[in-house]
N, C-alpha and C positions, 0 to 999 in steps of 0.2 A: 448128676444134680451137680457137681464139681465144679464143673467145665459150665453148666449154666450161669454159675455162682459168678467165676471169676470173670466171665463174660461182661456178663453186667457191668461187676465191677469195673471193671476197663472202660467200658461206655461210658459209666459216672465218672471217671478221674477223668477222662479225655471230655467231656460238658464240662468239670468244673475249669480245667485249665483251660477252657476259651471264653469263658468268662472275662475273667479278666483282661486275656486280649483284645476281644470285641471291644472292651469298652475303654481299652489305653487306645482303640484307633478312633473308638467314638470323639474321644477327647482331642486326637489331635488336627480331627477334621474339624470341630468345636472352633480350636483355636487358630484352623485355615480362613474362617468367616468370620476372627475378629481381628478389626480394620480400621483405620482411620484415614478419611479421603478429605485432600484440601487442594486449594488452586492458588499456585503463587505467579505472580508477574513481574517481568524484569522488563525494561526499560533503560537503552542507554542511547547519547547522544551524538550526533556526528557532522564535520564538516561534507555540506553538499561537495558533489563531485560535476554533479549532472545541472545543466540549465535547460530547461525545457519552454519554448514562448511561440505565438505566435502572432506572425506579423504579416500587414494586409495592404493590400492597394485598391483605391475604392474609385474612379474618375467617374463622371459622368458627361452625357453629351446629349443632343437632340436628335442624333442616330445611332442606332446600334453599332454600326460598321467604325465610327467615329469613338464612342465609347471602347468600345471593345481594343480600336489600336494604338489608343494613346492609352490604355489602362498594360498592352501588350511590352511597348515600351518604356513606360516606369516599371514594372514589374522586372523587366531582363535588369535596369540599370540596379534597381533593389537587391536581386538575386546575388548581381556581381559582387556589390557594396559590402554582404552579408559574408559572402567564398573569399572576400580577400582580409576574412578577420578572421573567419574560425579554420581549426585547425583541420589535419588531414582525417583524422577519424570521425569528425563530426558531419553530419546531415542537415541538406536541409531538401525537406519534401513538399511539395504540391497537397494539401489537405483539403482545397474546397476551391474551387472555379465557378460564377455564376453571369449570367448575363441576362438583367432583369427589365420590363420597362418600368415605368413611373408615371402614376396618374394622378391626373387632377382632383383634386379631392373635392364630391358632392356638392352643392348648396343647398339649404335647406330645403324640405319641399321638393327638388329636381328627383325627374324618376328618368332622364338621359342617361345610356351606359356612359360610364366613365373615360374622360377621354386622355390618350399618353399625352404627357408631356417633355415627354426624354426617357436616354435609358440609363442605367446604371451599371457597369462591369465590376467584379469583384474578383482578385485571385488571392488567396491564401496561401502562406506558405508554413512549415511548421520550422522549428528550427532547433534541431538538441544540439549542443555545446560543452564541452569540459571544459571552458574557457569559463568559467563560473566568477572572477574575479572583471571582465571584459565586457560582462552583459549592459552597462551601462552605453558603454564606446560603441555596442552594436545595435542599441538600439537608433544610439545617435545617427549612427553611420547608415542606417535605414532609411532613418527619416529626412538625411538631408538627399537621400536619392530619389525619394518619392514616395515612400510608405507614411501611410496615416492612420492608420490601425494598426497597434502594439496588442495584445493582451496574456491572458493565462499565462504568465507567466510564472514558473514553478522549478523549484531547485531542491534535487531528491541523490539517490545514489546511484549510481551505475552497476553496482557491484555491494551488495550488504551482507556477503556473508559471514564477512568476521563480527560484522557489528551483531550478528544474528545470531553466532557462538555466544558471544557475551551476555543476551538480551536472556538468552535460554540457560548459563549460568547464573545469573539474578533469579531467575523465576525458580530456580531448583531448589537454590539457598533460601530463598521468602517460602516455598512452600515445607523445607523439611522444620527450619523456624518454627510454622505454624504449628507442623505434626509434635513436634516437640514443648509447644507449650498447651498443645491440648492436651496430651500424653500426660506431661505433670499434673495437668488439670484433675485429671480422670483418673491420676493413681494408678497410671500402668507404662509400659518400658514397649519404647520402637525395637520391633524384631529386622524386618529389613524392607524395600519397598517392592510390594505387590505387581505394581503396574504403572505406568507412566503415560501421560497421552498428550500431546499437544491440542487444546482445544480448537482454536481456531491456527490459520496459518499466520506467522508471523507477520507485522502490518510496519511500512514505513511512512510517517507521516510526513508530505512533504510542503515545503513552506510557498504560500501562492502568495501574488502582489494581487492588488485589484486592478478588474477590467478597467480596459479605454486608457491608454496612456495616450495621448496624442499629440501630433507634429508640431511646432512652432517654427517660426519663421527665426525668430532672436530667443534664445534659453542657453541656461549654463547648462554643463555637461549633465544629465541621468543620473542621479545616484541610487543605485543598487547594493543591499547589501547582503549576500545570500543567506549568511545567519545559522545556524545550525537545521537537523533533520532528526528526526525520532526514530528509532527500528525498537520493536516491543514486542514482546510473545508472551503466551500463556500456558503453563503447566498444569493439568491435574494430576496428582499421586496420591496411591492408596499404599497404606502403609501396612504391612500386619501386624498386629504389636502382642503381648503376653501380659 
C-alpha cells in the first residue's frame, strides 16, 4: 500500500508542477499575439537624370510612294540632328511607322464609297537622353530638321536605388512614430518588430509635359524645365507589445 500511495503522490505532484508551467506558456503565447500594426509612407524628391520623349515626322502626298519617300528623307535628317546632340549612352529607337490613306469625308446622304485623296506617312522615334538640361535644344534641332510632332516628354530617374533607400527609411520612421503614439494611447509598451512588409512596390512619379509641341518657322528657343521627380515607398509594420 505504501508503494501505491507514494506513486500517486508523485503523480499528483507532477500534475501540480505542470500547471504553472502550462499557464506560463499560455501567457507567453498570448503575449505573442498582442500586436500593433501600422502603415508608414515615405517620399523623397530628386533631380531627374533621364528624359524620354517621342519625336515624329509626318508627311502627306497624293501618292503613297511620294509620302513615304519624303518622310524617309526628313526622318533621316531628324535622326542625324538628334544623334548629334545626345550622349554616347543615350538611345534613339523607332517606336512606330505607318503609311495610311486619307479619305475625302462623305457628303450628307452620300452612299458612295469613300475616295482616297492622298496618303500620310508617319515615323516616330523614342529618344532617351541623360542630357536633361538640353531637351529644349534637342526639340528645336529636331524641328529645324523636319520633325513636326513632339509628344510624351517625361523626366525620370535612370537609377532610383539611393532614393528608394531614403524613402524606405522615412517610411520606417513614420511607422515607428505611429506605433509609439498608439502604444501611448493604449498604455502599453512596444517590444519589438514582429514583421515588416512593403505594401506595394516603390513608385517613381515622373514629371510629364503636355502633348503636342509643334514645329514653328520662327520661334524663341523652347523652354523646358526638368523640375524634380518623387520616389515613394509604403511599409507595413507589425510590432509586438507588452
